[in-house]
Steps between C-alpha positions, in 0.01 A plus 500: 500500500678829554305556828627159626847605406474826682377332811771246494750772451365684803551199718855443381601863527370543854689192605829619346763623749538879493631763739359847430750779465463853645221646701165319533272580211123493449526245217736207529748395221300186451175694438668731249624208304149346505343815365765514227437136409126561481562773233746273303271203512213706363725686246417835641704794630576542869256776535222265400590261785493788748118539443304272724217477238732282292539232771257220578365519845659169605849618401500837675534474884706814571539859380674574172806717456479810285665523151777730642562251785533208261735697265731591797492157670547282194854641468603442867759242587278298727231447234751410233685261731170328596403469133830340423479270800148399390621392149793304650261327742274393212785375279655314794188285515568371153786245453821615338528308171820367348441692181440875529412741213607856435335742255376852460161651421429838348246733673392771268379851534353740247707642223422851630547427863686765703678242710870585444621173648292292246761445221451382143630146441476200281201262533574266210652512148397834355277589798576776755305652790536715811475363848672290762615137509440243776796264542390195699663184633220241512448191701254314283230756429567705814749800503772463769728800415429798288629832383348797313709673225432737210397340177834585327715319756630162367398182679859391563582813696223436760538120511802476724317672783221243479745215455666595834180403674489142369442241774615147536630352169386389169437658161397849385325516171491821293495621134804600294502855642665359806767310321799705628811407691398719791160331534659153477761595767235638735275205461793252557581693830158406639536131407286509190552435135363764260314351212479780235528424135772675296433722219501333156848633414646345819350154469762226481778743578724359781743785563632445855701827486196729502238269663467372856488128557135539614411657174663215308309256707174678391612465138537129548151485644318710239732484195627143513771415232291183434197709379610465135499121551149513625581459871418826678554529875146424615574576860598849418202553269267378778658746745453789259144412437424572863544868416132497408425516882623866501286569192202354680570715802515820296190398313300477826648832613385658178144367548478679832630830375879492500543577137405855400555707824181691605496873463539550873814290523793724390850536629739234637363504855134458395592244236700292754221519749237403248720201385567381851116500579436304179764249583367449843149435368631277225713288744194452715306377207774255424494376859123458497512312174762257634317462836810593693447624854673826620595501872278739684700516826711812555859458505 
């Protein structure tokens, strides 16, 4: 299955529009990305993918770059732009839904890791760990926009940057960590209604002085005044139940290794590159599962 995903990725990548930057190099930006994806798809470090003994004969049709070349080229602007363009091309092939989801996913490192950027943050009630956090805006089970932040940074501080990238109109479903006036304001500015349940102390509190109209609308959807009469707002509840799509997306990412970060993935740059590669592969799996065709023609 993974070999088929890799071959499909190669066809899509080599049909993606890209203008190389700088002087002509021995290894193209596309080939650098394919070598890196081969290491990620096999859960191995980059040095492993630079050894031709670790490649099947039908996959290797050109020389491999050295470990030093890979380390240098993976941080160049051309490679990073091509990787971002590849993810956008894959997500563009999927339809934009009326209901989007927003959530965060912890990515842990060891307790004695020397990564200074991996901060200690809260996982759940009474549980703490060190690492990073993936903040993702999902279209169904595919990630459309994403950011990497330390574990100790709250979801509501990163959310406005993702909400600014909302497209079209509709609803954005999230948990109660995003129930802030700033998040409601940013979501409304992009023609969306944020569906985030209030904390228990704020339920049934309609204070228009300190709450935006969009936040009060969310209260009407998720904390209807008629709940005590046995008539909850079923439309709002049905919307919020769609949040499980983000949970399913994160569950699939965890299966393929985006949970505990490997020992060779440390520092914000390597973490962001590792996450981008996993998201590209995950989106392609979603496309193949849905039977969607990605345009091959260069544009």
